[in-house]
C-alpha positions in Angstrom: 138.6 100.2 71.4 139.7 96.7 72.5 143.1 96.3 74.5 145.9 94.6 72.8 148.2 91.9 74.7 151.8 91.0 73.0 154.0 88.0 73.4 157.6 88.8 73.2 160.2 86.5 71.8 163.8 86.8 70.9 165.2 85.8 67.5 168.7 85.9 65.9 168.7 86.5 62.1 171.6 85.5 60.2 172.8 86.6 56.7 176.3 86.7 54.8 175.3 89.9 53.1 173.9 92.4 55.4 172.3 93.2 58.7 169.1 94.2 56.8 168.9 90.9 55.1 169.6 89.0 58.6 166.5 91.0 60.0 164.3 89.9 56.9 165.5 86.2 57.3 164.5 86.3 61.1 161.2 87.6 60.4 160.5 85.5 57.3 161.1 82.3 59.2 159.0 83.4 62.5 156.2 84.2 60.1 156.1 80.6 58.9 154.8 79.5 62.2 153.8 82.5 64.2 150.8 84.7 63.5 150.3 88.3 63.9 153.6 89.5 63.9 153.4 93.4 64.8 156.7 94.7 65.5 160.4 94.0 66.2 163.2 95.9 67.9 166.8 95.3 67.2 168.6 94.7 70.3 172.0 93.8 69.0 174.1 93.3 65.9 177.3 91.3 65.8 179.3 89.4 63.2 181.9 86.8 62.5 185.2 87.6 61.0 187.2 85.4 59.1 190.4 85.7 57.4 190.1 89.4 58.1 186.9 90.0 56.5 183.2 90.1 57.7 181.8 86.5 56.9 178.4 87.0 58.5 175.9 89.2 60.2 174.1 88.3 63.1 171.1 90.3 64.5 169.3 89.7 67.8 165.8 90.9 67.6 162.9 91.4 69.9 159.5 90.4 68.3 156.0 91.1 69.6 152.9 89.3 68.0 149.4 90.0 69.1 147.6 87.3 71.2 143.9 86.9 70.2 141.4 86.0 72.2 
């Protein structure tokens, strides 16, 4: 079986709705310009508060994609 090599990048996904949507937004955008996306890891979750309510979810992701030789 051939060995695999991955490149690792960090992304921050943002959503006004949920953490899950923030993840989907980041992956969907990365998929527009990067090929062979393989996995992700949630590193950090945070948000913005305005007038006592959650206004925005932000999720920092590590995303790995395969390098093709």
